[in-house]
N, C-alpha and C positions, 0 to 999 in steps of 0.2 A: 492375374490381377486379384488383389485382396478385396474382400467384401467387408463392410463395416456398418454397424448401426449408427455410430457417431464418429466423426473425425473432428478433432479439435486442433485448430491451427494456432500454434504458439505455446511454447513450453515454459512460460513464466509462471508467476505465482497464481494468476487467475486460471490459466489453462490447466495446470497441474491440480489445482483445487477442484475444478470442474471434473476432471478425469477421476479423481478420487471419489467424488460424489456419485458419478454415473456408472463406473466400471462394474461394481457388484450387481447393480440393478439391470443394466442394459446389455452387458457383454459386448465383445467386439468393438471396444472403444480404442481409438488410435489418437495419439498426440504427435503432431509433426512439428519439430523444432528445427529451425534453419541452422542454428549454431552447433558447435561440438558438445555443449552441455546445456541443461535446462537453466533458466534464470540468469543468463549472462548479461542482460541489459538492464532495463529500468527496475526489474523486480529486486535486484540486489544492489542497485546504486541509489540508495536512499538512507535516511537517518535511522531506520529501524524502529521508529516510534509506533507503539500501539495506541491509536487515538481513541478518545473517549466518546466523541459525539457531542462535545460541549457547545459548539458554535452554531449548529444548524437550527433552522426554524422548526419548532416542535410540530410533530405530525408529518413532516416531510419525509420522503423516501430516504434522503441522505441521513437524516437523524435516526430513523428506524434501523437502517442497515448498519450504520456505524456503531450504534449502541449494541445491537445484536452481534455484529461482527467482532466487537471488542470481547464480549463474553465467550464466543465460540473460539476465538484465537487463543485465549488463555487456556481453554479446555483442551484444545488440540495440542498446544505446546506441552502442557502437563502430561497428557496421555502418551505422547510420543517422544518426550525427552528433548524438545527443541529449546535451546538456551534462551531464557527470557527472565525478566524481573519486573514485578509490579512496583515501580518506584514512585508513582504519582508525579504531579507537576505543580508548579506555582505559576499563576498568571498575575503579574505584578502591576499594580497601579503606582505610577511614579510620583503622583502628586494627589493632593486632596481633591482636585478638580475631576479626577478620574473615578472617584469612589462610587458615584451614582452609576456609571457605566459598568463598573465591576459588579455591583449588586444586580444590575439588569442581566449581565452575563450569567450570574449564578442562577437567576430565575429561569433563564433559557435552558441551562443544563438540567435543572430540576424538572422542567417541563418535558425534557427528553428521557427522564427516568434515571438520571445519574444520582447515585447515592453517595453520602459522605462528603459532599461539598461543604466547604467551610471558609468563611472570610476571616483572615488572621491579621493581626496588627504588625507594626514595624518590628517589635521585639521578637515575635514568632518567626518573621522572615529571617532575621539575623541569626536566630537559633538554628534554623534549618540550613540557611545559606549565608554564612558569615560575610561574604563579599558582595552581597546584593543589598542595595538600598531601595526602599520603597515606602509609600504611605501605608499601604495594606496590600494583601494578595489573596487570591482565591486558590485554595488547595483542591486539587482534582485527583483523588486517590486511584481512580481506575486507569489512568494513563500509565503506560509502561514502555519497555524497550525489549527488543528481541534480536536474534541473529537472522537477518533476512535470507542469507544464503542457506542456512540450515533449514529455515522454514520451507523454501522452495524444494530443496533436496528431499525433505521428509514427505511433503505432499506427493512428489513424484514417486518416492519409494512405496508409500502406502497405496497409491493408485496402481502401481505395477503389481503389488501383492494381491490386489483385488482383481487383477486380470487385464488391466490396461496395457496396451502396447505403446511404449514411448520411443519414438524414432528421432534420433538427432541427425545432423547433416541432411535434413529433409526439407530444404527450402521449396516452397510451393511455387510452381512455374505457371500452371494453368488451372482454371476451374471450368468444367464443361457440364452444363445442365443436361441431364438425361431424362427419360420418360418417368422414372420413379425415384430420382435422386440427383446426386452430383458426382461427377468423376473428378477426382483430385489428382493432378499430375505433379509430382514432386521429384526432387533429386534422388529420393529413396524408392521411387517406383510409382505405380498407379493404384489408387484405391477408389472403389465406388461406395458411396455412403448414402444412407437414408437421411442423415441429419448432419449439418455442418455448423460448427461453432467457431466464430471468428474471435479469437482472443490474442491477436497478433500485436497488441500494444501500439507502439508508435507506427507500426506498419499495417494497422487494421484498415486504413483507407486504401492502401495498395491492394490488399486482399479483396476488399469489397468491390473495387473497380474491376476486378477480373470477372465479375458477374454482370457487367453491363454499364453502359454510359450513364445511366441514372445514378448509380452508385459513385461514379467517377467525379461527380460534382462535390462530393464531401472530401475535404482535405484536412489533414492534421498538420498544424504548424507548431513544432516542438519548442518548448521553453524549458531550459535546463536550470535546475536549482544548483547553485555552487556554494560550497561551504569552505570556511577556513578552519584551522585546527589550532588550539592553544599549544604552545610549546610544552614539552614534557614537564619542565620545572614548574609550570603554572597550572597543571591539570587538576590539582587539588583545590583550586579556587572555586570550582563548581562541583556540587555533590550530586545533582540530579538533573531535572528538566526545569528550565526557567524561561518563561515566555513573557513578552510585554503585552499590553492591551492590544487586541486585534485592530487592524486598520479600520477606521470608521466607516469606510465605504465597502468593506468586505473584500478588498483586493488581496489581502494576505493576512497571515497570522503574525507578521513582523519577524525581524531577525531575532533568533532565540538561541539559547544554549542547550545543547544536548550532550549528556554524559552517556557514552556508549557502554556496552557490556564489558568492553576491554579497557575502560578507564580513560579513554580519549574524550576530549571536549570539543565538539563541533560548534561553530558559530555561523549562522546563516539561516535561510539561504538567500543569496542574491539570484536574480533571474536573468538568463541570457538566451536570446533566440539563437537556434542552431540550424544550419543548413543540412548537415549530414546526420540522419537519424541514428546511424551506427556509432557516432562519435561519443 
């Protein structure tokens, strides 16, 4: 039976990033991933946008972590050759009635420490995005795009270079508390660990429930964002990232346009409840 200081359950972007941070300091760090490769589920099934922290309440943890994470993500991508581009985005006010809300959004972003925010007029919108019509827009230069798959792979590679053990085909079957830690029983064998990190994403509730009935009360009900894609002949209609004003009750950022690193234009997301977490 292997002995570990830290076992991380889940080889998505969170699990691999944690392994990269802990491996050199703690040693004997294991990542257990149920699937054949790291990052095969939600970590690579997204639009690849590097968010700025524009919308969150100033001073909140979401705001602080998003703004700091934005900076760290760019630094990591540049240091390790992860494909990315700092293209900025436009948040477009469709009518004069939205201008006050756009100004308020700019103040929120500034309160979170975002720099370079600028409200531009209709002519500036058309100069940047000729097929977009709006009364005015907020330019957010720190928003960008990256290759989600390359990001996860690179975190995993750097973690392994620092000494982390990344095991795939290692679905966790049982968690057994011991006198000084936890025994993790997986398809790849058994490991006793002093510290367990649950980064299993959509399956984090199932992992937590293995440690007792109190944890079993917490359930994840997945909602999948679904995107459409512009046909190839129309992909030059959008040059970057274009968002509407966010939902007034904070329910979503609205259906938006995303220009990917590969030149595709995604439109979405729509939201759909799903039954099968692996779908």
